[in-house]
C-alpha positions in Angstrom: 71.1 -3.8 -2.5 70.3 -1.8 -5.7 69.2 -3.2 -9.2 72.4 -1.7 -10.8 74.4 -3.7 -8.2 72.7 -7.0 -9.2 72.7 -6.6 -13.0 70.2 -7.6 -15.8 71.3 -11.2 -16.3 71.0 -11.9 -12.7 67.6 -10.3 -12.4 66.4 -12.2 -15.4 67.6 -15.5 -13.9 65.6 -14.6 -10.7 62.4 -14.2 -12.7 63.1 -17.3 -14.7 63.5 -19.5 -11.6 60.4 -18.0 -9.9 58.2 -18.6 -13.0 59.8 -21.8 -14.2 56.9 -24.2 -13.7 54.9 -24.6 -16.8 51.2 -24.8 -17.4 49.3 -26.6 -19.9 49.9 -25.3 -23.5 53.3 -23.8 -22.8 55.8 -25.7 -25.0 58.7 -23.3 -24.4 58.7 -20.6 -21.6 61.2 -17.9 -20.3 64.7 -18.2 -21.6 64.7 -18.2 -25.4 64.1 -15.5 -28.0 60.4 -16.2 -27.8 57.9 -18.4 -26.0 56.2 -21.3 -27.8 52.6 -22.0 -26.8 49.9 -24.3 -28.3 46.6 -22.7 -28.9 43.7 -25.1 -29.2 40.4 -23.1 -29.0 38.2 -21.1 -31.3 39.4 -17.6 -30.4 42.6 -16.3 -29.0 42.1 -13.1 -27.1 45.0 -10.7 -26.7 45.1 -7.5 -24.5 47.8 -5.2 -23.3 48.0 -2.6 -20.6 50.7 -0.2 -19.4 51.2 1.3 -15.9 53.5 4.4 -15.5 54.7 5.7 -12.2 53.0 9.1 -11.4 50.3 8.4 -13.9 48.7 5.1 -13.0 50.3 4.6 -9.5 52.3 6.4 -6.8 54.6 4.7 -4.6 53.6 7.3 -1.7 50.7 4.8 -1.1 51.4 1.8 -3.2 53.6 -1.2 -2.5 55.6 -3.0 -5.2 53.6 -6.1 -4.4 50.3 -4.4 -5.0 51.5 -2.9 -8.2 52.5 -6.4 -9.5 49.2 -7.9 -8.5 47.3 -5.0 -10.0 49.0 -5.1 -13.3 47.9 -8.7 -13.8 44.4 -8.1 -12.7 43.8 -5.1 -14.9 44.8 -7.1 -18.1 42.9 -10.3 -16.9 39.9 -8.2 -16.5 39.9 -7.2 -20.3 40.1 -11.0 -21.1 37.1 -11.6 -18.9 35.2 -8.8 -20.4 35.4 -10.4 -23.8 33.9 -13.7 -22.4 37.4 -15.4 -22.2 39.8 -17.0 -19.9 43.5 -15.9 -19.3 46.1 -18.4 -20.1 49.6 -16.7 -20.9 51.2 -13.4 -19.9 54.2 -11.4 -21.2 55.6 -8.8 -18.9 57.9 -5.6 -19.6 59.5 -4.0 -16.6 61.6 -0.7 -16.4 62.8 0.9 -13.4 65.4 3.3 -12.0 68.7 1.6 -11.5 68.5 2.8 -7.8 65.4 0.7 -7.2 66.1 -1.8 -4.5 66.3 -5.5 -5.1 63.5 -6.1 -2.4 61.1 -3.9 -4.3 61.9 -5.9 -7.6 61.3 -9.1 -5.7 58.1 -8.0 -4.0 56.8 -6.8 -7.4 57.2 -10.2 -9.0 55.8 -11.9 -5.9 52.5 -9.9 -6.6 52.6 -10.9 -10.1 53.2 -14.6 -9.2 50.2 -14.6 -6.6 47.9 -12.8 -9.2 48.7 -15.3 -11.9 48.1 -18.2 -9.6 44.7 -16.6 -8.7 43.7 -16.5 -12.2 45.3 -19.7 -13.5 47.7 -18.1 -16.0 51.4 -18.4 -16.7 54.3 -15.9 -17.3 56.1 -16.9 -20.5 58.4 -14.0 -21.2 59.0 -10.3 -21.5 61.6 -7.7 -21.4 63.6 -5.6 -18.7 65.2 -2.1 -19.1 66.3 0.8 -17.0 64.4 4.1 -16.8 64.0 7.2 -14.8 60.5 6.2 -13.5 58.9 2.8 -13.1 57.1 1.5 -16.1 55.4 -1.8 -16.3 53.4 -3.4 -19.1 51.7 -6.8 -19.5 50.3 -8.6 -22.6 47.7 -11.3 -21.6 46.7 -14.0 -24.1 43.4 -15.7 -23.3 41.0 -18.3 -25.0 37.4 -17.9 -25.7 34.6 -20.2 -27.3 32.7 -17.0 -28.0 33.7 -13.4 -28.2 31.5 -10.9 -26.5 32.1 -7.2 -27.8 31.1 -3.8 -26.9 29.0 -3.7 -30.0 25.9 -5.8 -29.9 23.4 -4.0 -27.4 19.9 -3.7 -28.6 17.1 -1.3 -27.8 15.2 -2.7 -24.9 18.0 -4.7 -23.5 18.6 -4.3 -19.7 21.8 -2.8 -18.5 23.6 -4.7 -15.6 26.7 -4.4 -13.4 28.3 -7.3 -11.7 28.6 -5.8 -8.3 28.9 -2.5 -6.3 30.6 0.5 -7.9 32.7 3.5 -6.5 34.6 1.5 -4.0 38.1 1.8 -5.8 37.7 5.5 -6.3 36.9 6.0 -2.7 39.7 3.9 -1.7 42.0 6.0 -3.8 40.9 9.1 -2.2 41.3 7.6 1.3 44.9 6.6 0.3 45.8 10.0 -0.8 44.8 11.3 2.7 46.8 8.6 4.4 49.7 9.2 2.0 51.9 6.2 2.8 51.8 2.6 1.8 49.7 0.1 3.9 50.8 -3.5 3.3 47.3 -5.0 3.4 48.7 -8.0 1.6 50.5 -8.7 4.8 47.5 -8.0 7.1 48.5 -4.5 8.1 45.8 -2.2 9.2 45.2 1.7 9.6 42.6 3.0 12.1 43.4 6.9 12.2 40.6 7.8 9.7 37.7 5.5 10.1 37.3 2.0 11.4 39.4 -0.4 9.6 36.2 -2.5 8.7 35.1 0.5 6.8 38.4 1.4 5.1 39.7 -2.1 4.3 37.4 -3.2 1.4 37.7 0.3 -0.1 41.4 0.6 -0.2 41.8 -3.0 -1.2 39.5 -2.6 -4.1 41.9 0.2 -5.3 45.3 -1.4 -4.4 44.4 -5.1 -5.1 41.5 -5.2 -7.4 40.2 -8.6 -8.5 38.8 -9.2 -12.0 35.3 -10.6 -12.4 35.0 -13.7 -14.3 32.2 -13.4 -16.9 31.4 -17.0 -17.4 28.2 -16.7 -15.4 27.0 -13.9 -17.7 28.4 -14.8 -21.0 25.4 -16.9 -22.4 23.0 -14.0 -21.8 25.2 -10.9 -22.7 24.8 -9.1 -25.9 27.5 -6.6 -25.2 30.0 -6.3 -22.4 33.1 -4.6 -21.1 34.8 -3.9 -17.9 34.5 -0.7 -15.8 38.0 0.7 -15.7 37.5 4.6 -16.3 34.0 5.1 -14.5 30.5 3.8 -15.2 29.2 6.9 -17.2 32.2 7.1 -19.6 32.5 3.4 -20.2 28.7 3.0 -20.8 29.0 5.9 -23.3 31.7 3.8 -25.0 29.5 0.7 -25.2 26.6 2.8 -26.5 28.7 4.4 -29.2 30.0 1.0 -30.4 26.4 -0.4 -30.4 24.9 2.6 -31.9 22.4 3.0 -29.1 21.5 5.3 -26.2 20.9 4.4 -22.6 18.9 5.3 -19.4 20.3 4.5 -16.0 18.5 5.0 -12.7 20.6 6.4 -9.8 18.4 4.3 -7.1 19.4 1.1 -8.9 23.2 1.7 -8.8 24.6 -0.7 -6.3 26.9 0.8 -3.6 28.4 -0.6 -0.5 27.7 0.5 3.0 31.4 1.1 3.3 31.4 3.6 0.4 28.3 5.5 1.9 30.0 5.7 5.4 33.4 6.8 4.0 31.8 9.2 1.6 30.0 11.0 4.4 33.3 11.2 6.3 35.1 12.6 3.3 32.4 15.0 2.5 32.1 13.7 -1.1 28.7 12.2 -2.6 28.9 8.4 -2.9 27.0 8.6 -6.1 29.8 10.6 -7.6 32.2 7.8 -6.8 29.7 5.2 -8.2 28.9 7.0 -11.4 32.4 8.5 -12.3 34.9 6.7 -10.3 37.3 4.4 -12.1 39.1 1.0 -11.4 36.3 -0.9 -10.2 37.0 -3.5 -12.8 33.4 -4.7 -12.5 31.6 -5.9 -15.6 29.1 -3.8 -17.5 26.9 -5.7 -19.8 23.5 -5.8 -21.6 21.1 -8.5 -21.9 17.6 -9.1 -23.3 14.9 -8.2 -20.8 13.5 -11.7 -20.8 16.5 -13.2 -19.6 17.0 -13.9 -15.8 20.5 -12.5 -15.0 22.1 -12.7 -11.5 23.5 -9.1 -11.4 22.4 -5.5 -10.6 20.0 -4.1 -13.3 20.8 -0.4 -13.5 18.9 0.7 -16.6 17.8 0.0 -20.2 19.2 0.5 -23.7 17.4 3.2 -25.7 17.6 4.4 -29.3 19.9 7.4 -28.6 21.3 9.7 -25.9 22.5 8.7 -22.5 20.2 9.8 -19.5 20.8 9.6 -15.7 17.3 9.5 -14.1 17.4 10.6 -10.5 15.2 9.4 -7.6 12.7 12.2 -8.4 12.2 10.8 -11.9 14.0 13.6 -13.6 16.9 13.2 -16.0 20.4 14.6 -15.0 22.7 16.2 -17.5 25.4 13.6 -18.5 28.9 14.5 -18.7 31.9 12.4 -19.8 33.6 12.8 -16.4 35.8 9.8 -15.7 39.4 9.1 -16.3 40.9 9.9 -19.8 44.5 10.2 -20.8 45.7 13.4 -22.5 42.6 15.3 -21.0 43.4 18.9 -20.1 
């Protein structure tokens, strides 16, 4: 059955029933002209992200479930990166009238499972038809303290929360496989490399999990998530903080799976780690005297960004990474 055969009102009712349970703070959820929530904390954090078919995702290798799950995660990642916790979400959904009801339902199953993972609630949104699928979410979170990109000081250490480059390598693998893999249902694919090598890489791309920053929040002087690549996102943090940075390639954490897959693909693992996007790991700075359980990759300097190779020589820095409207 196609969406045009079901109709907007019936689709909205399906969503309403699926997300009818209310969490703490939701006075009025889906069904009225607006939701009503209670905000009882020092700061309300609000973020929004859009995903457009053919730009942010491709159904040649992405399932509707994965898209729904990822939409939630990328928005929650922004809330975590500001030192907050997600609470409520608004979702806008537009799709071709010939989209199947099954795809619609699987998309919202992915949304539901991700919201359950992060402890947040869907409270409303909008629905429309369009030539390509476009989905957008607005997440509202709470915070006792807001951590900004601005705040890094000369001498601070630079940290990342975990390994980098897995998501970009996973995307490269999925482009070569060029068909969806329902990893959410336990499906495997063993025609390129061993599945033990491939799975964590493609999962990092298809079903990323946002990193809770609460363990780092007390120490961090500046923080953001890595969505467009380490180098370009670090340059943004430094610009906001009016500082420079030195990072050391031998300190950048990379998984064994990334190293193995990169060798197979004939692409340097370090390129994925430096410039690959969508890891959604945390990038933050902290005073050098603080003990932080994360990977220290460098230090904040007065100006300029340098990448120091294993030979001790500085490499030229480019803004390579994902940017919209770039030619």
